C-alpha positions, 0 to 999 in steps of 0.5 A: 469217470476221472480221466488220467493225466495220460489221457488228457495229453493224448487228447490236448491240442498243442498251439503255437504260431499260426502259418499262413498256407500260401493260397490260390488268389486266382484261377485263368484258364489253365493258370492259377495265381497263388498269393505268393505270386502277388507278394513275388511281384511286389518285391520284384518291383522294389528290387527294380527301383519303383515306387510301390506306395501307390501299388494295390494288392488288387492292382498288382493281382488285375495285372497278373490276371491280365498276363495269364488270360493273354497266355492262356490264349496265346496257348489257345491260339497256338502261338507258342514259344519254344522251350530253347527260346525261352532257355537262352532268354534265362540263361542270358539274364543269368549271366547279366544278373551275375556280372551285375552283382559280381557272381554266381553265388552273390546273385544266388544270395541276393535273390534267396535262392538255394541253387542255380537249378532252381533259379533258372527253373524260376526264370524259365516259368516267368519268361515264358509267361511273359514271352507267350503274353506278348506274343498274344498283345501283338497279335491283339494289335498288329493290324491296327492301323488309323487313317489320316482322317482318324488322326485328325478326329483323334486330335481335334477332339482334345479341348485346346487347353488340354492338348500335350505339349512336346518338349524342346528337339534337335534335327541332327545330320552327320557325315561318317568315315568308316576307317578300313582294315588292310587287304593283309589285316582280313586275310589273317583274320579269314585264315585264323577262322579257317584254322578254328574250322579245321581243328573243330572238323579234323581234330574234334576241338570244342567250337563252344571253347574256341568262341569263348577264347577267341571271339569278340562278339560281346553279346554271345562270347561268355556263352560260346557264341551261342544263339537261337534265332528265326527269320524274324531275328533282328540280325543282319542278312548276310548272317542270317542267309548263311545260318539258314543255309546250313545243315545241323553240325555243318560249320560256315566258311568264313564270310564277311559282314558289317561287324567283320568275319565269323563262322557259323556252326549250326547246332540243332534246327527245329522248323523256322528256328536255328540253334547255333555258335559262332565266332567273330574275329574283327580284323585290326585296324591301324592307327594310319587308317583312323588318322585318314578318316579323321583327316577326311572329315576335316577336309570335307568340314572345311569345304562346307564351311567355305561354301563349296558344299552344303552339308547335306550335299557332303553328306551324299558325296562323301559319307560312308553311312548307307542310312543316312548320305541319301537323306542328306546325313539327316539321323532317324529317332529309332522310335518312330523315324521322325527327323526330331529327337526330343532333348529329355528322351535322347540317347545320352551318348548322342546327347553328349555329342551335339549339346554344346553345338550351336545352330548351323555349327559343324563339329569337330571330327568325333570317334564313336565305338561300335557298343556291338564290337563292330570298328569304330566309326569317325563323323562330323555333326551339325543341328539342322534345326531347333524347335522349342517346347511348344503345344502340339499343333496338327501339322507340325507334329503329325507323326507324334500325333498320329502315334497317340492316335493309334496307341489309344485305337491299340488300348481300345483294341485289347479293351475290346478282346479282353472284355470278349475273352473274359466271358470265354474263359474259365475265370475264379477269383477267390473269396478274399479278393471279390471285392477289389475293385478291378479295371476288368470285370474278373468277378463277372458280375 
């Protein structure tokens, strides 16, 4: 029997370009890693300006598997992250990205997203996994400590010709004068905050809108003053004390912090977490007050140069900065609280303030604006010690060596934890990826 043309047409298969279906690269506990997740990670690294030439497919997959294992175990150990926390983080990122790129529309086009909701949903998933992963890593290492003997053993097991070289460092001291607003200006701000509170409570005005219009807090103004916080969130004590004393829907009276005067509206309380909005107003500081602060520092500088006080004595007697005055004005490195700042790692603004100072020289008064929105301050500065680049010395560099020893011990603790959990957790690696030379035993050979 001869097939008809119609039959041939029915039985024929139309071939076209092959489209790769997104496959499963790996499964870690409750998490699935798709091939597209690996590709997205590579694209993200490139968009951040990172060099990806030496990064392999297998290395990227291994890193994604580590993150999922941390997140999976965080859920098992009830180290939970609230959706509100994640949403607040995602909203901040969207705000920053749209501001950097120019607009929400340009941001969506740049990231090839159809709409804001799908972009927000993707950010939510990324941030939730990252935050769970970070919580688990913190839990693994939070109790790891090193004894002085462990630090000594760590250092002396390094061959002498392989010991680290530390860059040139400075010890910096400063005396600070903080110009103050007049009582009249303070009262103006307090009265204005009371008026805003009354308008919201009595007339139903929007606190959100008021914050956008009037708040001087650059970190929350565009979000209607919104913050989500716990007792551990690094806000000043006065702010947290008021925030956790309020009931849902309650607005505080005006109160003062180092940043200015605030009112807080508590929107929602979830156990130990609070969603709130706040408005910050900063009393205006007159030009006369700022000139006075600068002139006082000029006088102090002259007294030190004339030998009436040492710089440390002048800091103790006259500085307005509580964090440094009782330590002779010595600045502490925020990374390790050491008194030394490595030149190549210094904050650029701090480096610019001291780069031209000679040893023992005292700067003229320098104005420094507060990036967090507080009042400006004035200071004079001195380089109290300078250390040239040198090979690590146990006594001289103990704090840095201790930091390196701690980091090594934490790394070992993480490796032990990873080894143990890989045995306990369900893990599946696709056939295409089983030949990867992973740093962890993901294939469970």
